[in-house]
PyMOL Python script that loads the backbone (N, CA, C, O; Angstrom):
from pymol import cmd

cmd.read_pdbstr("""\
ATOM      1  N   LEU A   1     115.928 134.413  81.787  1.00  0.00           N
ATOM      2  CA  LEU A   1     114.811 134.932  82.785  1.00  0.00           C
ATOM      3  C   LEU A   1     114.891 136.598  82.692  1.00  0.00           C
ATOM      4  O   LEU A   1     115.923 137.269  82.706  1.00  0.00           O
ATOM      5  N   GLU A   2     113.653 137.029  82.605  1.00  0.00           N
ATOM      6  CA  GLU A   2     113.658 138.607  82.706  1.00  0.00           C
ATOM      7  C   GLU A   2     112.535 139.011  83.696  1.00  0.00           C
ATOM      8  O   GLU A   2     111.439 138.452  83.693  1.00  0.00           O
ATOM      9  N   CYS A   3     112.846 139.934  84.476  1.00  0.00           N
ATOM     10  CA  CYS A   3     111.705 140.456  85.345  1.00  0.00           C
ATOM     11  C   CYS A   3     110.911 141.477  84.540  1.00  0.00           C
ATOM     12  O   CYS A   3     111.458 142.336  83.848  1.00  0.00           O
ATOM     13  N   ILE A   4     109.581 141.338  84.668  1.00  0.00           N
ATOM     14  CA  ILE A   4     108.799 142.230  83.936  1.00  0.00           C
ATOM     15  C   ILE A   4     107.915 143.293  84.816  1.00  0.00           C
ATOM     16  O   ILE A   4     107.413 144.328  84.379  1.00  0.00           O
ATOM     17  N   GLU A   5     107.846 142.831  86.062  1.00  0.00           N
ATOM     18  CA  GLU A   5     107.286 143.649  87.097  1.00  0.00           C
ATOM     19  C   GLU A   5     107.562 143.295  88.385  1.00  0.00           C
ATOM     20  O   GLU A   5     107.433 142.117  88.721  1.00  0.00           O
ATOM     21  N   ALA A   6     107.959 144.210  89.238  1.00  0.00           N
ATOM     22  CA  ALA A   6     108.332 143.880  90.592  1.00  0.00           C
ATOM     23  C   ALA A   6     107.617 144.745  91.573  1.00  0.00           C
ATOM     24  O   ALA A   6     107.781 145.965  91.556  1.00  0.00           O
ATOM     25  N   ILE A   7     106.747 144.095  92.516  1.00  0.00           N
ATOM     26  CA  ILE A   7     106.042 144.994  93.379  1.00  0.00           C
ATOM     27  C   ILE A   7     106.727 144.578  94.600  1.00  0.00           C
ATOM     28  O   ILE A   7     106.589 143.413  94.974  1.00  0.00           O
ATOM     29  N   ALA A   8     107.510 145.461  95.320  1.00  0.00           N
ATOM     30  CA  ALA A   8     108.356 145.092  96.501  1.00  0.00           C
ATOM     31  C   ALA A   8     107.355 145.214  97.778  1.00  0.00           C
ATOM     32  O   ALA A   8     106.818 146.311  97.930  1.00  0.00           O
ATOM     33  N   PRO A   9     107.095 144.305  98.596  1.00  0.00           N
ATOM     34  CA  PRO A   9     108.073 143.206  98.775  1.00  0.00           C
ATOM     35  C   PRO A   9     107.290 142.112  98.522  1.00  0.00           C
ATOM     36  O   PRO A   9     107.600 141.072  99.103  1.00  0.00           O
ATOM     37  N   THR A  10     106.317 142.110  97.765  1.00  0.00           N
ATOM     38  CA  THR A  10     105.204 140.909  97.735  1.00  0.00           C
ATOM     39  C   THR A  10     105.319 140.119  96.241  1.00  0.00           C
ATOM     40  O   THR A  10     104.947 138.946  96.213  1.00  0.00           O
ATOM     41  N   LYS A  11     105.776 140.680  95.127  1.00  0.00           N
ATOM     42  CA  LYS A  11     105.585 140.099  93.834  1.00  0.00           C
ATOM     43  C   LYS A  11     106.483 140.324  92.936  1.00  0.00           C
ATOM     44  O   LYS A  11     106.778 141.495  92.698  1.00  0.00           O
ATOM     45  N   LEU A  12     107.098 139.298  92.258  1.00  0.00           N
ATOM     46  CA  LEU A  12     107.828 139.199  91.097  1.00  0.00           C
ATOM     47  C   LEU A  12     107.253 138.700  89.911  1.00  0.00           C
ATOM     48  O   LEU A  12     106.776 137.578  90.082  1.00  0.00           O
ATOM     49  N   ASP A  13     107.123 139.175  88.686  1.00  0.00           N
ATOM     50  CA  ASP A  13     106.708 138.759  87.606  1.00  0.00           C
ATOM     51  C   ASP A  13     107.666 138.695  86.599  1.00  0.00           C
ATOM     52  O   ASP A  13     108.271 139.706  86.241  1.00  0.00           O
ATOM     53  N   SER A  14     107.910 137.302  85.978  1.00  0.00           N
ATOM     54  CA  SER A  14     108.938 137.176  85.111  1.00  0.00           C
ATOM     55  C   SER A  14     108.718 136.480  84.026  1.00  0.00           C
ATOM     56  O   SER A  14     107.787 135.675  84.051  1.00  0.00           O
ATOM     57  N   ARG A  15     109.446 136.614  82.931  1.00  0.00           N
ATOM     58  CA  ARG A  15     109.335 135.879  81.494  1.00  0.00           C
ATOM     59  C   ARG A  15     110.594 135.229  81.309  1.00  0.00           C
ATOM     60  O   ARG A  15     111.702 135.738  81.473  1.00  0.00           O
ATOM     61  N   ILE A  16     110.311 133.966  80.925  1.00  0.00           N
ATOM     62  CA  ILE A  16     111.277 133.070  80.591  1.00  0.00           C
ATOM     63  C   ILE A  16     111.303 132.819  79.108  1.00  0.00           C
ATOM     64  O   ILE A  16     110.215 132.810  78.532  1.00  0.00           O
ATOM     65  N   SER A  17     112.470 132.600  78.366  1.00  0.00           N
ATOM     66  CA  SER A  17     112.559 132.278  76.957  1.00  0.00           C
ATOM     67  C   SER A  17     113.824 131.597  76.729  1.00  0.00           C
ATOM     68  O   SER A  17     114.775 131.791  77.486  1.00  0.00           O
ATOM     69  N   GLY A  18     113.902 130.724  75.619  1.00  0.00           N
ATOM     70  CA  GLY A  18     114.791 129.809  75.353  1.00  0.00           C
ATOM     71  C   GLY A  18     114.359 128.551  75.217  1.00  0.00           C
ATOM     72  O   GLY A  18     113.450 128.378  74.405  1.00  0.00           O
ATOM     73  N   ASP A  19     114.836 127.490  75.888  1.00  0.00           N
ATOM     74  CA  ASP A  19     114.389 126.072  75.594  1.00  0.00           C
ATOM     75  C   ASP A  19     112.938 126.031  76.368  1.00  0.00           C
ATOM     76  O   ASP A  19     112.150 125.133  76.071  1.00  0.00           O
ATOM     77  N   PHE A  20     112.645 126.854  77.207  1.00  0.00           N
ATOM     78  CA  PHE A  20     111.307 127.076  77.842  1.00  0.00           C
ATOM     79  C   PHE A  20     110.775 128.427  77.674  1.00  0.00           C
ATOM     80  O   PHE A  20     111.533 129.391  77.769  1.00  0.00           O
ATOM     81  N   GLU A  21     109.487 128.575  77.424  1.00  0.00           N
ATOM     82  CA  GLU A  21     108.924 129.976  77.293  1.00  0.00           C
ATOM     83  C   GLU A  21     107.667 130.059  77.939  1.00  0.00           C
ATOM     84  O   GLU A  21     106.739 129.257  77.827  1.00  0.00           O
ATOM     85  N   GLY A  22     107.708 131.143  78.660  1.00  0.00           N
ATOM     86  CA  GLY A  22     106.384 131.445  79.192  1.00  0.00           C
ATOM     87  C   GLY A  22     106.694 132.455  80.556  1.00  0.00           C
ATOM     88  O   GLY A  22     107.646 133.235  80.589  1.00  0.00           O
ATOM     89  N   ARG A  23     105.866 132.313  81.486  1.00  0.00           N
ATOM     90  CA  ARG A  23     105.796 133.440  82.626  1.00  0.00           C
ATOM     91  C   ARG A  23     105.849 132.687  83.867  1.00  0.00           C
ATOM     92  O   ARG A  23     105.342 131.575  84.010  1.00  0.00           O
ATOM     93  N   GLY A  24     106.529 133.383  84.826  1.00  0.00           N
ATOM     94  CA  GLY A  24     106.592 132.930  86.290  1.00  0.00           C
ATOM     95  C   GLY A  24     106.278 134.024  87.363  1.00  0.00           C
ATOM     96  O   GLY A  24     106.949 135.055  87.418  1.00  0.00           O
ATOM     97  N   VAL A  25     105.292 133.782  88.172  1.00  0.00           N
ATOM     98  CA  VAL A  25     104.944 134.814  89.027  1.00  0.00           C
ATOM     99  C   VAL A  25     105.425 134.366  90.391  1.00  0.00           C
ATOM    100  O   VAL A  25     105.107 133.240  90.771  1.00  0.00           O
ATOM    101  N   TRP A  26     106.248 135.237  91.246  1.00  0.00           N
ATOM    102  CA  TRP A  26     106.659 134.840  92.355  1.00  0.00           C
ATOM    103  C   TRP A  26     105.937 135.628  93.552  1.00  0.00           C
ATOM    104  O   TRP A  26     106.101 136.841  93.682  1.00  0.00           O
ATOM    105  N   THR A  27     105.183 134.926  94.363  1.00  0.00           N
ATOM    106  CA  THR A  27     104.419 135.736  95.487  1.00  0.00           C
ATOM    107  C   THR A  27     105.142 135.416  96.812  1.00  0.00           C
ATOM    108  O   THR A  27     105.417 134.247  97.084  1.00  0.00           O
ATOM    109  N   ILE A  28     105.435 136.373  97.593  1.00  0.00           N
ATOM    110  CA  ILE A  28     106.152 136.472  98.479  1.00  0.00           C
ATOM    111  C   ILE A  28     105.253 136.963  99.718  1.00  0.00           C
ATOM    112  O   ILE A  28     104.595 138.001  99.660  1.00  0.00           O
ATOM    113  N   THR A  29     105.283 136.154 100.802  1.00  0.00           N
ATOM    114  CA  THR A  29     104.306 136.606 101.968  1.00  0.00           C
ATOM    115  C   THR A  29     105.243 136.562 103.230  1.00  0.00           C
ATOM    116  O   THR A  29     105.882 135.539 103.477  1.00  0.00           O
ATOM    117  N   PRO A  30     105.322 137.682 104.029  1.00  0.00           N
ATOM    118  CA  PRO A  30     105.971 137.546 105.228  1.00  0.00           C
ATOM    119  C   PRO A  30     105.218 136.648 106.107  1.00  0.00           C
ATOM    120  O   PRO A  30     104.010 136.428 106.022  1.00  0.00           O
ATOM    121  N   LEU A  31     106.022 136.156 106.945  1.00  0.00           N
ATOM    122  CA  LEU A  31     105.670 135.250 108.181  1.00  0.00           C
ATOM    123  C   LEU A  31     105.901 135.884 109.572  1.00  0.00           C
ATOM    124  O   LEU A  31     106.889 136.576 109.816  1.00  0.00           O
ATOM    125  N   PRO A  32     105.040 135.638 110.364  1.00  0.00           N
ATOM    126  CA  PRO A  32     105.168 136.141 111.809  1.00  0.00           C
ATOM    127  C   PRO A  32     106.477 136.087 112.352  1.00  0.00           C
ATOM    128  O   PRO A  32     106.889 136.942 113.136  1.00  0.00           O
ATOM    129  N   ASP A  33     107.211 135.024 111.929  1.00  0.00           N
ATOM    130  CA  ASP A  33     108.552 134.858 112.679  1.00  0.00           C
ATOM    131  C   ASP A  33     109.742 135.455 111.883  1.00  0.00           C
ATOM    132  O   ASP A  33     110.883 135.044 112.096  1.00  0.00           O
ATOM    133  N   GLY A  34     109.500 136.364 111.024  1.00  0.00           N
ATOM    134  CA  GLY A  34     110.489 137.204 110.421  1.00  0.00           C
ATOM    135  C   GLY A  34     110.642 136.603 109.067  1.00  0.00           C
ATOM    136  O   GLY A  34     111.053 137.351 108.180  1.00  0.00           O
ATOM    137  N   ALA A  35     110.384 135.414 108.787  1.00  0.00           N
ATOM    138  CA  ALA A  35     110.791 134.554 107.692  1.00  0.00           C
ATOM    139  C   ALA A  35     109.711 134.836 106.563  1.00  0.00           C
ATOM    140  O   ALA A  35     108.709 135.499 106.829  1.00  0.00           O
ATOM    141  N   CYS A  36     109.923 134.353 105.385  1.00  0.00           N
ATOM    142  CA  CYS A  36     108.763 134.543 104.403  1.00  0.00           C
ATOM    143  C   CYS A  36     108.574 133.125 103.734  1.00  0.00           C
ATOM    144  O   CYS A  36     109.277 132.117 103.802  1.00  0.00           O
ATOM    145  N   ARG A  37     107.407 133.377 103.072  1.00  0.00           N
ATOM    146  CA  ARG A  37     106.990 132.230 102.136  1.00  0.00           C
ATOM    147  C   ARG A  37     106.943 132.523 100.807  1.00  0.00           C
ATOM    148  O   ARG A  37     106.178 133.440 100.507  1.00  0.00           O
ATOM    149  N   VAL A  38     107.642 131.915  99.791  1.00  0.00           N
ATOM    150  CA  VAL A  38     107.645 132.221  98.340  1.00  0.00           C
ATOM    151  C   VAL A  38     107.110 131.224  97.596  1.00  0.00           C
ATOM    152  O   VAL A  38     107.488 130.067  97.783  1.00  0.00           O
ATOM    153  N   VAL A  39     106.343 131.469  96.834  1.00  0.00           N
ATOM    154  CA  VAL A  39     105.496 130.566  95.947  1.00  0.00           C
ATOM    155  C   VAL A  39     105.643 131.078  94.348  1.00  0.00           C
ATOM    156  O   VAL A  39     105.378 132.175  93.857  1.00  0.00           O
ATOM    157  N   LEU A  40     106.129 129.947  93.780  1.00  0.00           N
ATOM    158  CA  LEU A  40     106.390 130.447  92.318  1.00  0.00           C
ATOM    159  C   LEU A  40     105.337 129.702  91.413  1.00  0.00           C
ATOM    160  O   LEU A  40     105.284 128.473  91.473  1.00  0.00           O
ATOM    161  N   HIS A  41     104.689 130.243  90.769  1.00  0.00           N
ATOM    162  CA  HIS A  41     103.696 129.665  89.633  1.00  0.00           C
ATOM    163  C   HIS A  41     104.346 129.808  88.123  1.00  0.00           C
ATOM    164  O   HIS A  41     104.581 130.885  87.576  1.00  0.00           O
ATOM    165  N   TRP A  42     104.570 128.606  87.607  1.00  0.00           N
ATOM    166  CA  TRP A  42     105.268 128.561  86.285  1.00  0.00           C
ATOM    167  C   TRP A  42     104.024 128.359  85.172  1.00  0.00           C
ATOM    168  O   TRP A  42     103.245 127.414  85.294  1.00  0.00           O
ATOM    169  N   ASP A  43     103.924 129.185  84.238  1.00  0.00           N
ATOM    170  CA  ASP A  43     102.981 128.757  83.060  1.00  0.00           C
ATOM    171  C   ASP A  43     103.830 128.785  82.011  1.00  0.00           C
ATOM    172  O   ASP A  43     103.876 129.858  81.409  1.00  0.00           O
ATOM    173  N   ILE A  44     104.748 127.606  81.493  1.00  0.00           N
ATOM    174  CA  ILE A  44     105.709 127.512  80.654  1.00  0.00           C
ATOM    175  C   ILE A  44     105.284 126.489  79.486  1.00  0.00           C
ATOM    176  O   ILE A  44     104.482 125.579  79.693  1.00  0.00           O
ATOM    177  N   ASP A  45     105.908 126.727  78.211  1.00  0.00           N
ATOM    178  CA  ASP A  45     105.967 125.614  77.374  1.00  0.00           C
ATOM    179  C   ASP A  45     107.193 125.259  76.874  1.00  0.00           C
ATOM    180  O   ASP A  45     108.035 126.119  76.617  1.00  0.00           O
ATOM    181  N   VAL A  46     107.426 123.860  76.675  1.00  0.00           N
ATOM    182  CA  VAL A  46     108.736 123.381  76.265  1.00  0.00           C
ATOM    183  C   VAL A  46     108.880 123.697  74.753  1.00  0.00           C
ATOM    184  O   VAL A  46     107.921 123.402  74.039  1.00  0.00           O
ATOM    185  N   ARG A  47     109.951 124.254  74.200  1.00  0.00           N
ATOM    186  CA  ARG A  47     110.299 124.617  72.906  1.00  0.00           C
ATOM    187  C   ARG A  47     110.835 123.509  72.078  1.00  0.00           C
ATOM    188  O   ARG A  47     110.457 123.246  70.937  1.00  0.00           O
ATOM    189  N   LYS A  48     111.920 122.763  72.881  1.00  0.00           N
ATOM    190  CA  LYS A  48     112.702 121.642  72.078  1.00  0.00           C
ATOM    191  C   LYS A  48     111.658 120.501  71.807  1.00  0.00           C
ATOM    192  O   LYS A  48     111.114 119.928  72.751  1.00  0.00           O
ATOM    193  N   PRO A  49     111.390 120.183  70.503  1.00  0.00           N
ATOM    194  CA  PRO A  49     110.586 119.105  70.217  1.00  0.00           C
ATOM    195  C   PRO A  49     110.980 117.812  70.967  1.00  0.00           C
ATOM    196  O   PRO A  49     110.148 117.140  71.576  1.00  0.00           O
ATOM    197  N   LEU A  50     112.394 117.476  70.886  1.00  0.00           N
ATOM    198  CA  LEU A  50     112.553 116.213  71.485  1.00  0.00           C
ATOM    199  C   LEU A  50     112.477 116.213  73.003  1.00  0.00           C
ATOM    200  O   LEU A  50     112.223 115.112  73.493  1.00  0.00           O
ATOM    201  N   VAL A  51     112.638 117.176  73.804  1.00  0.00           N
ATOM    202  CA  VAL A  51     112.297 117.317  75.083  1.00  0.00           C
ATOM    203  C   VAL A  51     110.919 117.086  75.346  1.00  0.00           C
ATOM    204  O   VAL A  51     110.536 116.326  76.235  1.00  0.00           O
ATOM    205  N   ARG A  52     110.087 117.792  74.515  1.00  0.00           N
ATOM    206  CA  ARG A  52     108.664 117.924  74.603  1.00  0.00           C
ATOM    207  C   ARG A  52     107.981 116.417  74.258  1.00  0.00           C
ATOM    208  O   ARG A  52     106.914 116.027  74.732  1.00  0.00           O
ATOM    209  N   HIS A  53     108.691 115.788  73.484  1.00  0.00           N
ATOM    210  CA  HIS A  53     108.021 114.375  73.226  1.00  0.00           C
ATOM    211  C   HIS A  53     108.697 113.317  74.019  1.00  0.00           C
ATOM    212  O   HIS A  53     108.286 112.166  73.872  1.00  0.00           O
ATOM    213  N   LEU A  54     109.655 113.541  74.822  1.00  0.00           N
ATOM    214  CA  LEU A  54     110.350 112.651  75.764  1.00  0.00           C
ATOM    215  C   LEU A  54     109.717 112.852  77.083  1.00  0.00           C
ATOM    216  O   LEU A  54     109.721 111.909  77.874  1.00  0.00           O
ATOM    217  N   THR A  55     109.082 114.167  77.462  1.00  0.00           N
ATOM    218  CA  THR A  55     108.507 114.511  78.637  1.00  0.00           C
ATOM    219  C   THR A  55     107.774 113.337  79.399  1.00  0.00           C
ATOM    220  O   THR A  55     108.119 113.095  80.556  1.00  0.00           O
ATOM    221  N   PRO A  56     106.921 112.704  78.882  1.00  0.00           N
ATOM    222  CA  PRO A  56     106.149 111.555  79.374  1.00  0.00           C
ATOM    223  C   PRO A  56     107.127 110.440  79.989  1.00  0.00           C
ATOM    224  O   PRO A  56     106.952 109.859  81.060  1.00  0.00           O
ATOM    225  N   ILE A  57     108.024 110.287  79.237  1.00  0.00           N
ATOM    226  CA  ILE A  57     108.975 109.094  79.561  1.00  0.00           C
ATOM    227  C   ILE A  57     109.974 109.611  80.688  1.00  0.00           C
ATOM    228  O   ILE A  57     110.433 108.968  81.631  1.00  0.00           O
ATOM    229  N   LEU A  58     110.141 110.648  80.420  1.00  0.00           N
ATOM    230  CA  LEU A  58     111.369 111.144  81.360  1.00  0.00           C
ATOM    231  C   LEU A  58     110.939 111.953  82.498  1.00  0.00           C
ATOM    232  O   LEU A  58     111.775 112.502  83.216  1.00  0.00           O
ATOM    233  N   ARG A  59     109.577 112.068  82.721  1.00  0.00           N
ATOM    234  CA  ARG A  59     109.202 112.975  83.872  1.00  0.00           C
ATOM    235  C   ARG A  59     109.834 112.583  85.287  1.00  0.00           C
ATOM    236  O   ARG A  59     110.271 113.446  86.049  1.00  0.00           O
ATOM    237  N   PRO A  60     109.848 111.336  85.557  1.00  0.00           N
ATOM    238  CA  PRO A  60     110.514 111.152  86.900  1.00  0.00           C
ATOM    239  C   PRO A  60     111.819 111.758  87.042  1.00  0.00           C
ATOM    240  O   PRO A  60     112.090 112.448  88.025  1.00  0.00           O
ATOM    241  N   LEU A  61     112.737 111.510  85.999  1.00  0.00           N
ATOM    242  CA  LEU A  61     114.042 112.172  85.944  1.00  0.00           C
ATOM    243  C   LEU A  61     113.865 113.622  86.098  1.00  0.00           C
ATOM    244  O   LEU A  61     114.401 114.199  87.044  1.00  0.00           O
ATOM    245  N   PHE A  62     113.115 114.287  85.189  1.00  0.00           N
ATOM    246  CA  PHE A  62     112.975 115.524  85.372  1.00  0.00           C
ATOM    247  C   PHE A  62     112.515 116.047  86.762  1.00  0.00           C
ATOM    248  O   PHE A  62     113.176 116.936  87.298  1.00  0.00           O
ATOM    249  N   ARG A  63     111.577 115.614  87.277  1.00  0.00           N
ATOM    250  CA  ARG A  63     111.263 115.696  88.762  1.00  0.00           C
ATOM    251  C   ARG A  63     112.457 115.555  89.729  1.00  0.00           C
ATOM    252  O   ARG A  63     112.698 116.414  90.578  1.00  0.00           O
ATOM    253  N   TRP A  64     113.088 114.600  89.590  1.00  0.00           N
ATOM    254  CA  TRP A  64     114.279 114.383  90.462  1.00  0.00           C
ATOM    255  C   TRP A  64     115.170 115.656  90.283  1.00  0.00           C
ATOM    256  O   TRP A  64     115.497 116.302  91.279  1.00  0.00           O
ATOM    257  N   ASN A  65     115.547 116.007  89.093  1.00  0.00           N
ATOM    258  CA  ASN A  65     116.488 117.031  88.797  1.00  0.00           C
ATOM    259  C   ASN A  65     116.020 118.327  89.347  1.00  0.00           C
ATOM    260  O   ASN A  65     116.809 119.091  89.904  1.00  0.00           O
ATOM    261  N   HIS A  66     114.868 118.573  89.219  1.00  0.00           N
ATOM    262  CA  HIS A  66     114.295 119.765  89.719  1.00  0.00           C
ATOM    263  C   HIS A  66     114.216 119.928  91.183  1.00  0.00           C
ATOM    264  O   HIS A  66     114.389 121.003  91.757  1.00  0.00           O
ATOM    265  N   SER A  67     113.913 118.665  91.828  1.00  0.00           N
ATOM    266  CA  SER A  67     114.140 118.798  93.415  1.00  0.00           C
ATOM    267  C   SER A  67     115.394 118.756  93.863  1.00  0.00           C
ATOM    268  O   SER A  67     115.544 119.123  95.028  1.00  0.00           O
ATOM    269  N   TRP A  68     116.489 118.359  93.178  1.00  0.00           N
ATOM    270  CA  TRP A  68     117.930 118.420  93.445  1.00  0.00           C
ATOM    271  C   TRP A  68     118.247 119.997  93.358  1.00  0.00           C
ATOM    272  O   TRP A  68     118.803 120.601  94.275  1.00  0.00           O
ATOM    273  N   ALA A  69     117.800 120.641  92.065  1.00  0.00           N
ATOM    274  CA  ALA A  69     118.258 121.902  91.722  1.00  0.00           C
ATOM    275  C   ALA A  69     117.607 122.948  92.906  1.00  0.00           C
ATOM    276  O   ALA A  69     118.176 123.948  93.343  1.00  0.00           O
ATOM    277  N   MET A  70     116.404 122.500  93.261  1.00  0.00           N
ATOM    278  CA  MET A  70     115.751 123.489  94.241  1.00  0.00           C
ATOM    279  C   MET A  70     116.440 123.364  95.591  1.00  0.00           C
ATOM    280  O   MET A  70     116.708 124.380  96.233  1.00  0.00           O
ATOM    281  N   ARG A  71     116.739 122.134  96.046  1.00  0.00           N
ATOM    282  CA  ARG A  71     117.422 121.904  97.301  1.00  0.00           C
ATOM    283  C   ARG A  71     118.738 122.804  97.493  1.00  0.00           C
ATOM    284  O   ARG A  71     118.994 123.493  98.481  1.00  0.00           O
ATOM    285  N   HIS A  72     119.513 122.650  96.340  1.00  0.00           N
ATOM    286  CA  HIS A  72     120.875 123.308  96.121  1.00  0.00           C
ATOM    287  C   HIS A  72     120.681 124.821  96.084  1.00  0.00           C
ATOM    288  O   HIS A  72     121.479 125.578  96.637  1.00  0.00           O
ATOM    289  N   GLY A  73     119.645 125.231  95.447  1.00  0.00           N
ATOM    290  CA  GLY A  73     119.513 126.641  95.254  1.00  0.00           C
ATOM    291  C   GLY A  73     119.138 127.381  96.567  1.00  0.00           C
ATOM    292  O   GLY A  73     119.520 128.505  96.892  1.00  0.00           O
ATOM    293  N   GLU A  74     118.274 126.503  97.303  1.00  0.00           N
ATOM    294  CA  GLU A  74     117.868 126.901  98.822  1.00  0.00           C
ATOM    295  C   GLU A  74     119.167 127.017  99.699  1.00  0.00           C
ATOM    296  O   GLU A  74     119.375 127.908 100.523  1.00  0.00           O
ATOM    297  N   GLN A  75     119.946 126.051  99.412  1.00  0.00           N
ATOM    298  CA  GLN A  75     121.181 126.143 100.605  1.00  0.00           C
ATOM    299  C   GLN A  75     121.849 127.206 100.216  1.00  0.00           C
ATOM    300  O   GLN A  75     122.126 128.053 101.066  1.00  0.00           O
ATOM    301  N   ARG A  76     122.258 127.394  98.825  1.00  0.00           N
ATOM    302  CA  ARG A  76     122.915 128.583  98.430  1.00  0.00           C
ATOM    303  C   ARG A  76     122.562 129.934  98.974  1.00  0.00           C
ATOM    304  O   ARG A  76     123.315 130.778  99.462  1.00  0.00           O
ATOM    305  N   MET A  77     121.072 129.973  98.765  1.00  0.00           N
ATOM    306  CA  MET A  77     120.460 131.078  99.190  1.00  0.00           C
ATOM    307  C   MET A  77     120.602 131.543 100.599  1.00  0.00           C
ATOM    308  O   MET A  77     120.830 132.698 100.959  1.00  0.00           O
ATOM    309  N   ARG A  78     120.412 130.344 101.454  1.00  0.00           N
ATOM    310  CA  ARG A  78     120.626 130.479 102.936  1.00  0.00           C
ATOM    311  C   ARG A  78     121.957 130.846 103.274  1.00  0.00           C
ATOM    312  O   ARG A  78     122.169 131.744 104.089  1.00  0.00           O
ATOM    313  N   ALA A  79     123.048 130.094 102.599  1.00  0.00           N
ATOM    314  CA  ALA A  79     124.412 130.542 102.884  1.00  0.00           C
ATOM    315  C   ALA A  79     124.508 132.144 102.434  1.00  0.00           C
ATOM    316  O   ALA A  79     124.913 132.903 103.315  1.00  0.00           O
ATOM    317  N   LEU A  80     124.275 132.549 101.535  1.00  0.00           N
ATOM    318  CA  LEU A  80     124.362 133.979 101.123  1.00  0.00           C
ATOM    319  C   LEU A  80     123.736 134.854 102.118  1.00  0.00           C
ATOM    320  O   LEU A  80     124.310 135.875 102.497  1.00  0.00           O
ATOM    321  N   LEU A  81     122.625 134.516 102.544  1.00  0.00           N
ATOM    322  CA  LEU A  81     121.822 135.450 103.507  1.00  0.00           C
ATOM    323  C   LEU A  81     122.691 135.273 104.971  1.00  0.00           C
ATOM    324  O   LEU A  81     122.908 136.275 105.653  1.00  0.00           O
ATOM    325  N   GLU A  82     123.077 134.191 105.318  1.00  0.00           N
ATOM    326  CA  GLU A  82     123.964 134.079 106.638  1.00  0.00           C
ATOM    327  C   GLU A  82     125.107 134.994 106.380  1.00  0.00           C
ATOM    328  O   GLU A  82     125.235 135.856 107.250  1.00  0.00           O
ATOM    329  N   GLN A  83     125.972 135.031 105.409  1.00  0.00           N
ATOM    330  CA  GLN A  83     126.965 135.858 105.053  1.00  0.00           C
ATOM    331  C   GLN A  83     126.805 137.241 105.355  1.00  0.00           C
ATOM    332  O   GLN A  83     127.615 137.860 106.045  1.00  0.00           O
ATOM    333  N   ARG A  84     125.570 137.840 104.753  1.00  0.00           N
ATOM    334  CA  ARG A  84     125.092 139.107 104.629  1.00  0.00           C
ATOM    335  C   ARG A  84     124.636 139.471 106.100  1.00  0.00           C
ATOM    336  O   ARG A  84     124.770 140.629 106.496  1.00  0.00           O
ATOM    337  N   ASN A  85     124.137 138.562 106.850  1.00  0.00           N
ATOM    338  CA  ASN A  85     123.726 138.766 108.361  1.00  0.00           C
ATOM    339  C   ASN A  85     124.923 138.616 109.401  1.00  0.00           C
ATOM    340  O   ASN A  85     124.808 138.978 110.572  1.00  0.00           O
ATOM    341  N   ALA A  86     126.006 138.089 108.909  1.00  0.00           N
ATOM    342  CA  ALA A  86     127.163 137.954 109.768  1.00  0.00           C
ATOM    343  C   ALA A  86     127.766 139.221 110.161  1.00  0.00           C
ATOM    344  O   ALA A  86     128.757 139.233 110.892  1.00  0.00           O
TER     345      ALA A  86
END
""", "prot")
cmd.dss("prot")
cmd.show_as("cartoon", "prot")
cmd.util.cbc("prot")
cmd.orient("prot")
């Protein structure tokens, strides 16, 4: 993942290469309570032929894995923020 543009504090534009190739745009919106909302829009292609062909069959597994990774990523980010704010 490579950051190709950063507009603090509202946007990160990234490019991904490897098994997946494409672009991700992170939009960051401050909220009144001091938190923020982050939305990631991915526009990527799967490069591995086997994964690309099995995606329709494995989609439920990919969805579960993605949800698991996002939950754990959020937990880790929250822990890091709590450490910094302590």
